[in-house]
C-alpha positions as CSV (number, residue, x, y, z in Angstrom):
1,M,65.0,-79.3,49.2
2,S,67.0,-76.8,47.6
3,K,65.5,-72.9,46.9
4,L,65.2,-71.7,43.3
5,L,67.5,-69.3,42.6
6,V,66.6,-67.4,39.0
7,V,69.1,-65.7,37.4
8,F,67.8,-63.1,34.6
9,G,70.2,-62.9,31.9
10,A,72.3,-66.3,33.0
11,T,74.5,-66.0,29.9
12,G,75.4,-62.6,30.4
13,Q,78.7,-61.5,32.3
14,Q,76.8,-60.4,35.3
15,G,74.5,-63.6,35.3
16,G,77.2,-65.9,34.1
17,S,79.5,-64.9,37.0
18,I,76.9,-65.5,39.6
19,V,75.8,-68.9,38.2
20,E,79.6,-70.2,38.1
21,S,80.1,-68.5,41.7
22,V,77.1,-70.4,43.4
23,L,78.0,-73.9,41.3
24,K,81.7,-73.6,43.0
25,D,80.5,-72.9,46.3
26,I,80.3,-75.7,48.6
27,Q,77.4,-74.4,50.7
28,L,75.4,-72.5,48.1
29,S,75.2,-74.9,45.8
30,K,73.6,-77.4,48.3
31,E,71.3,-74.5,49.4
32,Y,70.0,-73.3,45.9
33,S,69.2,-74.9,42.5
34,I,69.7,-72.3,39.6
35,R,67.4,-71.7,36.7
36,G,68.8,-69.3,34.4
37,T,67.0,-67.2,31.6
38,T,68.3,-66.3,27.9
39,R,66.8,-65.6,24.5
40,D,68.1,-68.2,23.2
41,P,68.5,-71.2,24.6
42,S,70.2,-72.9,21.9
43,K,73.6,-70.7,21.9
44,P,76.8,-72.3,23.0
45,N,77.0,-70.7,26.6
46,A,73.2,-71.5,27.4
47,V,74.0,-75.4,26.0
48,E,77.3,-74.9,28.7
49,L,75.3,-74.0,31.6
50,A,72.5,-76.7,31.1
51,K,75.4,-79.4,31.1
52,K,76.5,-78.0,34.5
53,G,72.7,-78.6,35.9
54,V,71.5,-75.2,35.2
55,E,67.7,-75.3,34.3
56,I,67.7,-72.9,31.1
57,V,64.5,-71.2,30.1
58,K,63.5,-68.8,27.3
59,A,62.6,-65.5,28.4
60,D,62.7,-61.9,27.3
61,V,61.9,-58.4,29.4
62,E,59.6,-57.6,26.3
63,D,57.5,-60.6,26.8
64,V,56.2,-60.3,30.2
65,A,54.4,-63.4,30.2
66,S,57.8,-65.4,29.3
67,V,59.2,-63.5,32.4
68,Q,56.7,-64.3,34.7
69,K,57.1,-68.1,33.9
70,A,60.5,-67.8,34.3
71,F,60.1,-66.4,38.1
72,E,57.7,-68.8,39.0
73,G,58.5,-70.8,42.1
74,A,61.6,-68.7,42.7
75,H,62.9,-68.1,46.5
76,I,65.1,-65.2,45.1
77,V,65.6,-63.9,41.9
78,F,68.7,-61.6,40.6
79,A,67.8,-59.2,37.8
80,N,69.9,-57.1,35.7
81,T,68.8,-54.9,32.4
82,V,71.0,-54.8,29.4
83,T,71.8,-51.2,28.3
84,V,70.7,-50.1,24.8
85,Y,72.4,-47.0,23.5
86,D,69.9,-45.7,20.9
87,G,69.0,-42.6,22.3
88,H,66.1,-43.8,24.6
89,T,68.7,-45.3,27.3
90,Y,66.6,-44.0,30.4
91,E,63.5,-45.1,28.9
92,H,64.6,-48.8,28.2
93,E,66.0,-49.0,31.6
94,V,62.8,-47.9,33.8
95,K,60.7,-49.8,31.5
96,H,62.4,-53.0,31.6
97,G,63.6,-52.8,35.2
98,R,60.3,-52.0,36.3
99,A,58.9,-54.9,34.2
100,L,61.0,-57.5,35.7
101,A,60.5,-56.1,39.3
102,D,56.6,-56.2,38.7
103,A,56.7,-59.7,37.0
104,A,58.5,-61.0,40.5
105,V,55.7,-59.6,42.1
106,A,53.1,-61.1,40.5
107,V,54.2,-64.3,41.0
108,G,55.1,-63.9,44.7
109,V,58.8,-63.9,44.4
110,P,60.0,-63.0,48.1
111,F,63.6,-62.3,47.7
112,Y,64.9,-59.7,44.9
113,I,68.7,-58.8,43.7
114,Y,69.0,-56.0,41.3
115,S,72.2,-54.5,39.6
116,T,71.7,-50.9,40.2
117,L,73.7,-47.6,39.9
118,P,73.9,-44.1,41.3
119,H,71.7,-41.3,40.1
120,A,74.4,-39.2,38.5
121,G,72.2,-36.4,37.8
122,K,70.8,-36.0,41.2
123,M,74.5,-36.7,42.6
124,S,75.8,-34.0,40.6
125,G,73.1,-31.6,41.8
126,G,71.6,-31.7,38.2
127,K,75.3,-31.0,36.7
128,F,75.5,-34.3,34.6
129,K,72.2,-34.6,32.2
130,N,71.2,-37.5,30.2
131,M,73.0,-39.8,32.2
132,G,70.8,-42.8,30.7
133,H,71.8,-45.9,32.3
134,F,72.7,-44.4,35.7
135,D,69.7,-42.7,36.4
136,G,67.3,-45.2,34.6
137,K,68.9,-47.6,37.0
138,A,68.9,-45.8,40.1
139,E,65.2,-44.9,39.4
140,T,64.4,-48.6,39.0
141,E,66.2,-48.9,42.3
142,Q,63.9,-46.8,44.2
143,Y,60.5,-48.5,42.6
144,I,61.7,-51.6,43.8
145,R,62.0,-50.7,47.2
146,T,58.6,-49.7,47.5
147,L,57.4,-52.9,46.2
148,P,56.3,-56.1,48.3
149,L,59.1,-58.0,48.2
150,R,62.6,-58.1,49.9
151,S,65.2,-56.4,48.2
152,A,69.1,-55.9,48.1
153,F,71.1,-54.3,45.5
154,I,74.6,-54.3,43.8
155,A,76.1,-51.4,42.1
156,P,78.8,-52.8,40.0
157,G,82.1,-50.6,38.7
158,S,82.8,-49.8,35.1
159,F,83.3,-52.7,33.2
160,M,87.1,-53.7,32.5
161,S,85.6,-55.3,29.2
162,N,84.3,-51.8,28.0
163,F,88.1,-51.3,27.4
164,H,87.6,-53.8,24.5
165,A,84.7,-51.8,23.2
166,S,83.0,-48.5,23.9
167,M,86.1,-47.4,26.0
168,A,88.7,-48.8,23.6
169,P,91.4,-46.6,23.0
170,H,91.5,-45.0,19.5
171,P,94.4,-44.3,17.2
172,T,95.6,-40.8,17.0
173,G,97.7,-41.0,14.0
174,D,101.1,-40.8,15.0
175,G,101.4,-44.2,16.2
176,T,100.1,-43.6,19.8
177,Y,96.9,-44.8,21.0
178,A,94.5,-42.0,23.5
179,F,91.6,-42.4,25.4
180,A,89.5,-39.2,26.5
181,S,87.5,-38.7,29.8
182,F,86.4,-35.7,31.3
183,V,87.9,-37.2,34.9
184,E,91.3,-36.3,35.6
185,R,94.2,-38.6,35.2
186,D,94.7,-38.9,39.0
187,V,91.2,-39.7,39.8
188,Q,90.7,-43.7,41.1
189,M,87.9,-44.9,39.2
190,P,86.2,-48.4,40.2
191,L,86.8,-51.3,37.6
192,I,85.1,-54.5,38.0
193,D,86.1,-58.0,36.0
194,T,82.6,-58.3,35.5
195,A,82.6,-62.1,34.2
196,A,84.9,-63.0,36.8
197,D,83.8,-61.3,40.1
198,T,80.5,-60.2,40.0
199,G,79.2,-63.6,41.6
200,K,81.2,-63.0,44.2
201,W,79.4,-60.1,45.9
202,V,75.9,-61.4,44.9
203,A,77.3,-64.9,46.7
204,A,77.5,-63.1,49.8
205,I,74.1,-61.4,49.8
206,L,72.9,-65.1,49.0
207,A,74.6,-66.5,52.1
208,D,73.2,-63.7,54.3
209,F,70.7,-61.6,52.9
210,P,69.3,-60.1,55.8
211,R,72.7,-58.4,56.3
212,Y,72.5,-56.8,52.9
213,E,68.8,-56.2,52.8
214,G,67.9,-52.8,51.8
215,K,71.4,-52.0,50.8
216,V,73.9,-51.2,48.0
217,L,76.7,-53.1,47.6
218,C,79.0,-51.4,45.7
219,C,81.5,-54.0,43.3
220,S,84.8,-53.3,42.2
221,T,87.9,-55.5,41.6
222,A,90.4,-52.6,42.1
223,L,90.5,-48.9,42.1
224,Y,92.6,-47.4,38.8
225,T,93.7,-43.9,38.3
226,F,93.4,-43.3,34.5
227,G,97.1,-42.9,34.2
228,E,97.6,-46.1,35.8
229,M,95.0,-47.6,33.2
230,A,97.1,-46.1,30.5
231,D,100.4,-47.2,31.7
232,A,99.0,-50.9,31.9
233,M,98.0,-50.7,28.4
234,S,101.0,-49.4,26.8
């Protein structure tokens, strides 16, 4: 009998990548059945996943009962929180991250994979403040480590898709475009093709959980300097 993998947020970039990686893997597709959560099972990408044999259930991080129901019977859960930029990012990350982990414990989930980030505040010696999603996810990771479940973690690089959204170049008014950062031009930055590649790292954990238990697997498609990014866009 196959083991149940629950992917929280299966229609998102990270969750969708994990689902596709498991479905396409000869061994993992035999070892695991997949249940994916979404806030709206009727949306097209949820319907497409259902056609591929994924059990789609409705769950919302703000509705603890729905999350616990979605996690029931799971052998392993992949959890990821969506970053909300409303001035209370840190608070949302901690509240939602803890709620998902607590739900897993409440229904007896034995294995848990969480998408985390490094604590920018601590790593900078307090220089960088208000690093909402970084510090919130990092502190959630530390909380998960105190719970009675076996955990492993991934830490994705900066999403390449952000360059079509929040990090997109802006017109300067003279026919050129620019994107600004406090990072120097020649510093390498880890970027990840989230939808295409996240699942590869999670698949590695699923294939050999003891090897990665308690560890953070840093995920990057490639390292690029900002100069290289600008050249690629030009």
